[in-house]
N, C-alpha and C positions, 0 to 999 in steps of 0.2 A: 469399450470393447469394439474391435473393428467389425464393420459389417462385411458381408460377402463381396459387395462391389468395391469396398475400400481395399480388401485383400487383393482383388484382381488388379486394381490400379497400381498397388504397390509392386506387385510382381511384374507389371507391364512397364513401369517407369524406366528401368534400365534399357529396355528395348527402344522406347520412345527417344531417350537421350541419345542412344547410339545412332538411330536413324537421322535425327536432327543434325548430328555432327557430320555424318557422312554426306548428307545432302546439302549441307551448308545453306539451308533455307530457314530464315527465322520463322518460328511458329508463333503467330500472334493470336490473342484471344478474340472472341466475338467473330471467329471465322474469317478474319481479314488477313489472308496470306499474301505477302509481298514477295514476288520472285526476285532473284538476284540477277541483275543484268551485268554484262561485261562486254568489252570489245577487245578481242585477242588478236595480236599481230599474226597474220598468216604468211605475209611476204614483206620483205624490206630490202633496201638496197636497189630498188627499181629506179629507173630514170623517168621522173614525172608520170607516175601511174595515173591514168585519167578515167579508166573504165574497167570493170571486171564482170564477166558473164560466162555462160556455158550453154551448150545445147541441153534441151530438156532431158532430164534423167542422168546426165553425165556426172561422174564423181570428181572429175578434175575441173580446173578453172582456167579461163583464158584472161590474161592480164594485158591491158592495152596501155602502151607507153606513148605519150604524146608525140615523141620524135618520129614514130613510124614503125615501132616494133610491137608484136604480140607475143607474149611469153606464156608458157604453160606451167601451171602449178599442179603438181600431182603428188599425193602422199606426203605433203609438207615440204616438197622440194621444187624450186623453180628451175626448170631446165635451162642449161646454158645455151643450147641452140634454139633460137626463136622459132615459133610456129610460122611467123611471117615477118619479113624485114623489108619495108619499103621506104626506109629513111631517105633514100636518094630521090624519092618522088614527092615527099611531104614537106610543105612549108609551115613554119611555126610563127610567122609574123602575127602580131596582135593576138587574136583569140583562135588562131589556126592550129593545125596539128592533125594527128590521127585521133579522132574524137569519139568514135564508138564502133561497135561490132555487133552483128546480129546473125543468128542461125535460124533457118527455117525449120519447120517441124520435121521435114524429111531429110535433115542433114546427114543422118547415119547412112542413108542409102545414096543420096545425091552427092555429098561432099561439098555442096555449094555453101558459101558464106558471103556476107556483105559487110562493107566498111564505109564509113563516112570520114573523109579527110579533106584537107585543103592542100592543093598542089603548090608548086613553086611560084606560080603566078598569082596565087591567092584565091583561085576558083574553088568553090565547094564541089567535091566530087563524091558521087555514090558509085561504088564499083562492086562487081561480083568476082570472087576468086574461087578456085577449086582446090580441095584438099589433095595431097599426094595420094596416088593409088597404092603406094607401098608402105607409107608411114602415116598413121593417123594423127601424129603430133607434128606434122610438117605440111605446109601449104606449097602449092606450085606457084611461085612468084611470077612465072611467065603467063599465067592463065588469066590475068586481069582483063575484065570486060567492063569498060566504063558505061554506066547507064545514064548518068546525068552529070553535067558540068555547068555550074551556075556561077557567073562572075558578079559578086556583090560590089557595091560602090566603095566599100571600106573593109579593113581587116577585122572589123568588130561585128558583133551580133550575128554569129554564124549559125546559131542553133547548134546542132551537133549530135542528136540522137536519131537512130533508126531502130525500128522494132517491128516484129511480126505480131499481128493480132491473133490470139488463140481462137477467135471466133470465125473470122473469114479467111485467115491465112495470108492476107495481103501485107505488103511492106509499107509501113508508115514512116514518113520522113519529116522531121521538124526543122524548118528553116527560119532563121532570124531575118529581121528586116534590113540587114546590111548597113545599119546606121542611117537609113533613109526612111523616115517615118511613113510617108505616103505609100511606099511599096506594100505595106501590110494590107492595104485595101485596094490596091491596083489589080483589077481582074486579069490583066495581061502579064503580071509578074508572079513568079513562084516564091518571091521573098516574103517573109512574114506570114507564112502559111504552114499548114499541115498538109502533106501530100499523101496520096494512097495509090500504090502501084501494084500491078500484077507482074511478078518476076519469075513466074513458074515455067517459062517457055523453054529453058534449057541453057547449057553453059555458055553458048555464044549468042543467045538471043537478046534482043532489046527488051525493055519493059512494055507492057500493055496497060491501057487504062481500063479498069473494071467498068463493065457496062452500067452498073448502078452507082457509079460515082455521082455526086450531086450535081455536077456541072458538065457531065459528059454530053456532048452534042454541040450544036451550033447556037450558043447563047452568049458569045463574047467573053466567056470566062475560060481560063485554061482548064482543060479536062482533068489534069492531074490533081487539082485542088480539092481537098477534103474540107478544110476549114480556113477561115480568114482571121485577121486581127491579132497577130502575135508580134511582140517586140523581139523576144529572144527565148524561144522554148528550148533552152539548153538541155534539159532532161525531162523526158516523159516516159511513161511505162503503161503496160496493160496489167490489170489484175489477172493472174493466171487462172483463177477460179471462175470469176464472173465475166471477164472480158472487158470490164469497164476501163476507160482511158483516163489517166491522170497526167496533168501537164503542169510543170513548174515554169512559169513565164517570168523572166528576169525584168525587174522594173527599172525606172529611170529617175523620176523626180522624187520618189519617196516611198513607193509601195511595191511589195513583192506579192505575187498572186499564185494561187493554185486553181487551175481550171479542171473541170470534170465533165466527161461525156459518157453517158451510160451505154453499155453494150446494146447493140440493136439500133443505135441512132442511124438516121439516114444521112447525117453529115450536113454540110452547107452552112454551119453556124458562123457567126461573126463574134469573136471574143473581145472586140472593142477597141484594141489599140489602133491608132493613137488618139481616137476620140476620148477614150477612157483609159486611165491607168488604175487597174483594179476597179473599184466603184467610184473613183474620183473623176469628175469630168476634167479633161485636160486640153484637148485641141479639137473642138467641134468646128464644123463648117456647114454650109448650107445643105449639102447632100448627106452629111453624117452628123446630125445634131446629137446633143446629149440625150440620154435616156434615164429613166428612173429605175435604180436597182431594185426597188420594192415591187415594181410592176413592169418588168422589162418587156418591150415589144420588138426591139430591134437587135439588141446585143445579148450574149450569154455572159453573165457576170460570174466572177470566181466564187467557189465554195468557201474559200478562205483567203485572207490577205493579212499582211503585217507591214508595219512601217520600218523605216531605217533606224529606228531606235533599237530594233532587235537584230539587225543585220543589213547587208547591202546588196546581196545577190543570191537569190534562192537556188539551191541545188535540189531539184525535184527528185523524188524518191520512188518508192514502191509500196504496194500493199503487202504486208507480211503474210506469207502463206506457208512458211517452212517450219523448221524444227523449234524456233522460238515461239512455242505455242501460245504463251501469254501475250504475245503481240499480234496474234492472229486476227486479221481483218483490219488492223490499224495501218494507216498510211504513214510511212516513216520517211522524213525528209530532213534537210539540213540547209545551211547557209554558208556560202564560200568565205565570207568575211569573218563571221562570228565563230564558225565551227560548231555551233550548237546543233543538237539533234533532237527533233521533236516527233511526237506522234500526233495524228489527227484522227479523231473518232467522232462521228456525228457533229462535226463542226467545232469540237472542243480540242484545244491544243494542250499537250503536256510535254514538259521538258525532261528528257531522259539522259541528257548529256553527262551529268555527274555520275550517274549509275554506270554508264558505259566506260568512261575513262576519267579517273580522278584528275581534275584540272582542266578537263575538256580537250577537244581536238585542236582548237585554235584555227588559224588561217589555213585555207587551201583544200577543204573538202569539195571534191568535184563530182562525186557520184555516190549514190546509195543504190545498189543493184542486187540482183538475185543470182545465185548459182543454179546448178542443174536441178536441184530438188527444192528450191525455194529459199535456201538459207540466204541471209542478208550480208552484204559486204560494203564496207566504206573505203573509198579510194581517196587518198590525200596526196595532192600533187606535189607539194613542196617538201614533204618528209620522205618520200619514196616508199611509203608503207600502204599496205592494204590490210584492213581489219575485218574480222568476222564478228558479227553480233551474236552472242550466245546467251 
């Protein structure tokens, strides 16, 4: 004879079945629910998409094409008219191109935005532009104000990301060593460094050096420098909730690394290149000897590293804080060669590639970035596609 609770379960079973079907989420016993991940194409037919971002809170997305265009994606449609078209100014030799885009917190009122590109001579350029006063989806191409122009010794190891800290509001710039290893620890060179700039002075102003930059003052080190010791910090990001800084530094001989700097740091750290690649001692000298990763006294070692058995060029990512709630707090990153997508939580890596896209992404993932409300996007250079992680 059925008990009262059995009758309740029998009456509820059709409802449970319907809900499980609608949600398409497998219900597992023992309380172990596994969410369904997927990567959906939100834009395709682009010309070498290399970055995707948006101002804080914006519902639309800005898609950066390596050749020098920025396109707008709104309500599922990529506008025909570019937001910005500077193809005539951008050089794409080697690892060059229009590499990233950043919006300050006051973008809605100021209309200022910033780009990192390589010019026709190969110089790495950081520039400010101003949005059109009459069309929010169009920039004034004549408004360019170059803030920095740095000539590296080769067309490789450019770095490429710029981003505003949600804590201090300053613009951070990641520059590679330009294929010249000693540059990363040369105090008179900006190459192989993370820079920190105050760009709040106005549309036509230069940048200023924050007074609390670690090397501000007469100490023989360039005032703009925030941190030393990078080979090619191609992609870095700030956790939009905590303000922590995450840096993917592309390796050389065999190791890719993820560096971490907590919010509130006073800067001035040396992340080890070229003395170390990851935790491996590579090129020490008398002034820069090897250090022990277990008890570091000189260098800041990565929070995670992997060998070239897993890939060959890290595509640094972001800490998930958007609508993919089951990834909340996880650092999501990829690799340009393998196209695999991983999460990193408390130093433990998990591969989510197969869940996102059957067969994986393959070659050419160049950015994992955030939209205006924290949703995650994957930019793939060679397929012309941008995906959203859902």
